[in-house]
N, C-alpha and C positions, 0 to 999 in steps of 0.2 A: 381382743380377737381381731378387730379391724386392722390393727397394725401388725401384730405378730403372726396371725394366721393368713389373712387375706393378702396383705401387701408383702410382708417379708417372705413368707413361705410360698404362697401360691403365685403371686405376680412376679416376685424377684427370684423365686426358685432357691432360696437359702435353706439348706438342710443342716446347718451347723448348730452349735450349742448356744442358747440364749441364757444369759445370767440376769438376775434381778440386781437392783442396787440394794443397799443395806435395808433390811426390814426393821432396823432400830432407829431410822431417821424420824424426826419429829412429825412430819405429816402422816406417817403410817400409824402413829399412836391414835389418830382420830378414829380408825376402824379396828385397830389391833393387828399385831403381826401375824397371828394365826389366820384370821380372815383374809388379810392381804396375801398371804402365802397361797391359799387356795385359789383366790382370784387370779394370781399371777400364773399358776399352773393351768388354769382353765383358759387363760388368754394365750398360752403357748410357751411360757418360760420353761426352762429345763432345770436350772440350778437356782436354789433359793439362798441368798446370802443372809443367813440368820445370825447377824452380828448382834452384839449387845449382851452377851453372857448366857449362862445356862437357862435362865428363866425364859428368854426369848426363844431359844432353841427348843426347849421342851414344849412351849406353846405352839410353835410351828409344826413340830413333829406330831403332836397330839391332834392338831386341827387337820393336817393332811391325812393322817390315818383315819380319823373319823369321817372325813369327806369321802374317802375311798370305800369305807365300810358301808356308808349310806348310799353309795352309787352316784354321788355328786361328781366325783372324779372317777373316770373309768380306768380299769386296769390297762386297757389298750392305750389310753392317753399317756399314762405313766410309763408304759413300755416303750413308747416312742422316744421319750426323754432318755430312758436307759440305753436304748440302741444308739442314740447320738453320743452319749457319754462314753460308751464302750468304744465306739469308732474313734472318738477324739483321743482317748487314752492310748489306744493302739498306735495312732498316727504320731502322737507326741513322743511315745517311747521309741518308735522306729526312727524318727527324724531328729531326736535330741542330740545336739552336738556334745562332744566330750567337754568336761569342765575347762580344760586348758584352752580348747578352741573357742568356747564361749567368752572366756576372759580376753582372748586375743581380739575377738570381734568387737566387744563393747569397750575395750580399753585402748583402742588404737589412737594415735596422736591426732588424726584428723577429727575424730569424734569428740575427743577431749577438748580440742580447740573450739569446735562448734558449740559444745556445751558451755564453755566459758563465755563465748560471744553472746549466746542466748541469755545467760544469766545476767550479764552486764547490761543488756538492753532491757531486761525485765524489772530489775530493782527500781522501785518507785519512791521518790521523795514526795510524800503526800502533803506534808506541812513542815514549814521551817520558819515560823514567825520570829524566832530568836536568833536566826542565822547561826545555828550550831554546826551546820555542815558546809564546808569541811571542818573537822574538829580543830580547835585551837590547842596550843601547847599547854602543858600542865598535867597534873595528876588526873587519872581517869579510872572510873570503876565501871565494870560491866556485870550486871546482875541478871542471870537467866532464871525466869519463873517457869518451872516445868511441871506439867501434870505428872502424877505418880507413874503412869504407864509409858511415858514418852522418853525415849533414849535421847540424850542431849550431847553426845560426843560425835564430832567435835563441837565446841561452843563458838559463838561469835567472838568471844574474848580471845580464844586461841588464835583465830584468824587475824584479828586486829592487832595482836601482840607482835606480829611481824613488822608492823609499822611504827609502834610506839609502846612504851611500858604502860602497864595497867594492872589493876586488881581484877581477877576473874572469879566470880562467885556463882554458885548454883543453889537455888532453893526449890524444894519440892512442895507441891500443894499442901497447905496447912502448916508448913514449918513456921516457927516463930521467927520474926524478922528483927534483927539487931538494928536499933535506930541508927547506929554508925554506918550501917551498910547502905542507907538511903539518904545520907545527909551530905550537905556541903558540895564537894567537888563535882565537876561534870559527871553525870550518871547516865548510863545507857541501860534501860530495862528491856530485856528480850522476852517476848511472849510467844507461845505456840498453841494456837487453838484452832479447832475445826468448826466450832460453833461460837456461842457467846463466852467470854471469859468468865470463870467462876468468881463468886464473891470475894474469895481470898485474893485473887490476882487484882481485882478492881481495888480492893482496900490497900494493897501494897503500892499500887501506882498512885492512889490518892495521897497516901502518906508521903511518898517520894515527891509528888508534885508540890505538896506543902513545904517540904524541906529543901529540895533542889531548885524549885521554881523554874526559871527560864533556862536553867542549865540541864533540864531533863530531856532525854531522847528516848522514845519508845520504838523498838524495832519489832514488827509483827512478822514472825516467820511461818505462821499458818495462813489462814484466810486473812484478808485485809480488813475485816469488819470490826476488829477490836476497838478501833477508835470511836465507834458509835456508842460503846458502853463505858469508855474511860473518861476521866476528867479531861479538861481541855489542855492536854499536854502541848508544849510549844513546838516540838519537833517529832515527826512521825514518819517512819520508813517502812515499806512493805516489801517482803522478798518472795512471798507465795510458796515458800518451802524452806526446809532447813538442811537440804543436801549440802555437802561441803562446797560445791561450786557456787551455790546461792549465797552461802555465808561469806565466802571469799569476795564475791562481787559486792555484797553489802559493806564489808570491811574496806574495800578499795574506795567505795563512794564516801564513806565516813572519813577516811584518811585523806581524801582529796587526790587520790591517785587517778581516778576517773570521774567524769561528771555524771550526775544522775540522768538517766535516759528514759526510764520507764513511765508508762501511763496506766492508770487504773483500767483493767479490763472489765470491771464491774463497778457499780456505784456503791459508795458507803452511805447507807440510809441516813438522811439528816445532816450529812457532812459534805460529801463531794460526789460529783457525777462521773459517769463512765468517761474515760479519756483524760481525766485530770492528772496532772503530774507537774512538778517543778523541774524544768530542764534548762 
């Protein structure tokens, strides 16, 4: 309440809609999504992001209903949130651009160029003990490890293929790994995680590290923290996202088309501090 009510609403005069972050995040588990949802509404939030599947959503709905029935949450308080949401919906509907207009706005040449420049300054070469970047000539394999719910098109392999021939493979969480897929030639493993890598990914990287040794490169396209959970891979690149512009920037760094320029915006616990990057 000190932040959302007194400062945001009363001192700053903000009367728009306040969203929570995901109620499925690990710290929320300490008190439970339902209790957190009620506390968020009491503090002044308007929309609860009950991510995490039906179980979390049911817990949140049941807890809010019970709090309202018991008088912990007043109907007037919930009515304030409803009023803000109705106003926001009406404004968004009234001001919404046509689809073709929106595509023209976000797809103009200046913005695309700016996105490319940002991506190329963001991609970070975190570790390269084996001097694998830029890539040397020879056969190359790119293996994308994808959680079951993550869309992986386009792949880093598709982007990198513009610069050299390679084998481009995708494995979903839990898939059986062909030993030939992680053996021998220079190997790039692409991960995409928002938290810690799952045990399956860690095991695949471990086996690849044993097989490919110093020829192994890991490219983290989610958060940069994967390195803290993985074996000591010799080369590690972070892109902070798997949007096509980010993957193309990573491909250009790997191919030697541009130098790495990024530095870590956060520290990787037990590995590297904020600001680290090989440039």
